[in-house]
C-alpha positions in Angstrom: 55.8 -39.1 39.1 52.2 -37.8 39.2 50.9 -37.2 42.7 47.9 -39.6 42.3 50.1 -42.5 41.1 52.7 -41.7 43.9 49.9 -41.9 46.5 48.6 -45.3 45.2 52.2 -46.6 45.3 52.7 -45.2 48.8 49.5 -46.7 50.2 50.0 -50.0 48.4 53.6 -50.5 49.2 54.0 -49.1 52.7 50.9 -47.7 54.3 48.6 -50.7 53.6 50.7 -52.7 56.1 50.8 -49.8 58.6 47.1 -49.4 59.2 46.2 -48.2 55.7 46.0 -44.6 57.0 48.3 -41.5 57.4 48.0 -37.9 58.5 48.1 -35.3 55.7 51.4 -33.9 57.0 53.0 -37.3 56.8 51.8 -37.8 53.2 53.4 -34.5 52.3 56.7 -35.5 53.9 56.6 -38.9 52.2 56.1 -37.6 48.7 58.6 -34.8 49.0 61.6 -37.0 48.0 59.7 -38.0 44.9 59.4 -34.4 43.7 55.6 -34.1 44.6 54.8 -30.7 46.1 52.3 -30.2 48.9 49.5 -28.5 46.7 49.7 -31.5 44.3 49.4 -33.9 47.2 46.3 -32.2 48.5 44.7 -32.0 45.1 45.4 -35.7 44.4 44.0 -36.7 47.9 40.8 -34.7 47.2 40.4 -36.4 43.8 41.0 -39.9 45.3 38.3 -39.2 47.9 35.8 -38.2 45.2 36.7 -41.4 43.3 36.1 -43.6 46.4 39.7 -44.6 47.0 40.4 -42.7 50.2 38.2 -41.5 53.1 38.9 -38.7 55.6 39.8 -39.8 59.2 41.3 -38.2 62.4 44.6 -39.6 63.5 45.8 -38.4 66.9 43.8 -35.3 66.4 45.2 -34.6 63.0 43.4 -34.7 59.7 44.3 -37.8 57.7 43.1 -40.2 55.0 42.5 -44.0 55.1 42.0 -46.5 52.3 38.4 -47.4 51.6 37.5 -51.1 51.5 37.4 -50.9 47.7 40.9 -49.5 47.6 42.2 -52.1 50.0 40.9 -54.9 47.8 42.5 -53.3 44.7 45.8 -52.7 46.3 45.9 -56.2 47.9 45.4 -57.6 44.5 48.0 -55.4 43.0 50.6 -56.3 45.7 50.0 -60.0 45.1 50.6 -59.6 41.5 53.6 -57.3 41.8 55.4 -59.6 44.3 53.7 -62.8 42.9 52.4 -63.9 46.3 48.8 -64.8 45.2 47.8 -68.5 45.7 48.3 -69.3 42.0 51.4 -67.1 41.7 49.8 -64.9 38.9 51.5 -61.6 38.2 53.6 -59.7 35.8 56.6 -61.3 34.1 54.8 -64.5 33.5 56.3 -66.3 36.5 53.1 -67.9 37.6 53.4 -71.3 36.1 50.2 -73.0 35.1 48.5 -73.9 38.4 46.0 -71.0 38.2 45.0 -71.7 34.6 42.2 -74.0 33.6 43.4 -74.5 30.0 40.6 -72.4 28.6 40.2 -69.0 27.0 37.6 -66.8 28.7 35.8 -64.6 26.2 33.6 -61.5 26.6 31.6 -60.2 23.7 30.0 -56.8 24.2 26.4 -56.5 23.1 27.0 -52.9 22.1 30.4 -51.2 21.3 30.7 -48.1 23.6 32.0 -44.8 22.3 35.7 -44.1 22.2 36.0 -42.5 25.6 34.1 -45.3 27.4 35.9 -47.9 25.3 39.3 -46.6 26.4 38.3 -46.5 30.0 37.0 -50.1 29.8 40.2 -51.2 28.0 42.4 -49.8 30.8 40.4 -51.7 33.5 40.3 -54.9 31.6 44.0 -54.7 30.8 44.7 -54.5 34.5 43.0 -57.9 34.9 45.1 -59.4 32.1 42.4 -59.3 29.4 43.3 -58.4 25.8 41.1 -57.1 22.9 40.3 -59.2 19.9 38.3 -56.3 18.4 36.5 -53.2 19.7 33.7 -55.5 21.0 35.5 -58.7 22.0 38.0 -59.5 24.8 39.9 -62.6 25.9 41.3 -63.5 29.3 42.8 -66.4 31.1 40.5 -66.6 34.1 36.8 -66.1 34.9 37.4 -63.0 36.9 34.3 -61.9 38.8 35.7 -58.3 38.7 35.1 -58.3 34.9 31.4 -58.5 35.6 31.7 -55.8 38.2 33.5 -53.5 35.8 31.0 -54.1 33.1 28.1 -53.5 35.5 29.6 -50.2 36.7 30.1 -49.1 33.1 26.6 -50.1 32.2 27.9 -52.4 29.4 26.2 -55.7 28.7 28.3 -58.6 27.5 28.0 -62.3 26.8 30.6 -64.5 28.4 32.0 -67.7 27.0 34.7 -70.3 27.8 36.6 -72.1 25.0 39.3 -74.8 25.3 42.7 -74.0 23.9 44.1 -75.9 20.9 47.5 -76.6 19.3 47.7 -72.9 18.2 47.6 -71.5 21.8 51.2 -70.4 21.9 51.0 -68.4 18.7 47.6 -67.1 19.6 48.9 -65.8 23.0 52.0 -64.3 21.4 49.9 -62.3 18.9 47.0 -61.3 21.1 49.1 -60.2 24.1 51.9 -58.8 21.8 54.5 -60.7 23.6 57.3 -59.6 21.3 56.6 -56.0 22.3 56.2 -56.9 25.9 59.5 -58.7 26.0 61.2 -55.7 24.5 59.6 -53.5 27.2 61.0 -55.8 29.9 64.5 -55.5 28.4 64.2 -51.7 28.2 63.0 -51.6 31.8 65.9 -53.7 33.0 68.4 -51.3 31.4 66.8 -48.3 33.1 66.3 -50.1 36.4 70.1 -50.9 36.6 70.9 -47.2 36.1 68.4 -46.3 38.9 69.6 -49.0 41.3 73.3 -48.1 40.7 72.4 -44.7 42.2 71.7 -46.3 45.6 75.0 -47.6 46.8 76.1 -48.8 50.3 76.1 -45.2 51.7 72.6 -44.4 50.6 70.4 -42.7 53.2 67.0 -44.0 54.2 65.4 -41.2 52.3 67.3 -41.9 49.2 66.6 -45.6 49.5 62.9 -44.8 49.8 63.0 -42.6 46.7 64.9 -45.1 44.6 62.7 -48.0 45.7 59.5 -46.0 45.1 60.6 -45.2 41.6 61.6 -48.9 41.0 58.1 -50.1 42.2 56.3 -47.3 40.3 57.9 -48.3 37.0 57.5 -52.0 37.6 53.8 -51.6 38.5 53.1 -50.4 35.0 53.5 -54.0 33.8 50.3 -54.8 35.7 48.5 -53.2 32.7 50.8 -54.9 30.1 51.5 -58.4 31.3 48.6 -60.8 31.8 50.6 -63.2 33.8 50.5 -66.0 31.2 51.3 -69.6 32.3 54.8 -70.7 31.4 53.6 -73.0 28.6 52.4 -70.0 26.7 55.6 -67.9 27.0 58.7 -67.9 24.8 61.8 -69.6 25.9 64.2 -67.4 28.0 61.4 -65.0 28.7 62.7 -61.5 29.3 60.1 -61.0 32.0 61.6 -63.7 34.2 65.0 -62.0 34.2 63.4 -58.6 34.9 61.3 -60.1 37.8 64.4 -61.6 39.4 66.2 -58.2 39.3 63.2 -56.4 40.7 62.6 -58.9 43.5 66.3 -58.7 44.6 66.6 -54.9 44.7 63.1 -54.2 46.0 63.9 -56.5 49.0 67.4 -55.0 49.4 66.1 -51.5 49.7 63.0 -52.3 51.7 64.5 -52.0 55.3 65.9 -48.5 54.7 62.8 -47.4 52.9 60.6 -48.7 55.7 62.6 -46.8 58.3 62.0 -43.6 56.4 58.3 -44.2 56.2 58.1 -44.9 59.9 60.1 -41.8 60.7 57.7 -39.6 58.7 54.7 -41.2 60.3 56.0 -40.6 63.9 56.9 -36.9 63.3 54.4 -34.4 64.7 
């Protein structure tokens, strides 16, 4: 697990609900069970400060780092999608139903196709919001996300936005554009690996081991935020693999949560 990703997971899954800040020493202790060494932690923290995700603070006289307001918004959104607690239930695994969908496709047509590096960067950010490419210069999503305009503004990319009603071919269109066959296979593969991981955390698991297993479980599940747009149920195949995977994730993330939380609290209170 890369240090930067581990830090995002740690702040999003644990520290966000504990004041969204932690001393450097605690960050080092918390990432040690994940195989992240102290120099890598400090390098990742410095990089996240430069990128505007963290800001330096003093905590009981110790140097520490807190989430910026931008990071809080992003992690709040990510948590709502991971655990499907947003008002419309949107999130990975397509468990959101249709309450958050207006029965329209939302289209973005770039006025100028950026170079490959900027295009890849844009693709990653739009995929996180559930948008899929129709071509190098055209994207489709389910919702009129204001953050799309923010991303385009930051990247300096102009685009025209349109809204189009769905037709009888919506199911096949969604299957093809969002590559649902591949996504379903990815959920099946994740479920096999998750069962192996969870089986390593039996009844006699220590708090530290529970934290490590749960962290890896959440880390691997979070990758679906970039793959699964959270389609409404009417656009998903029958017996959707993502629904089974979500049920398994929910059960074991909740089961491991108390022990993992105790380990976090212990690391935060050590001096």
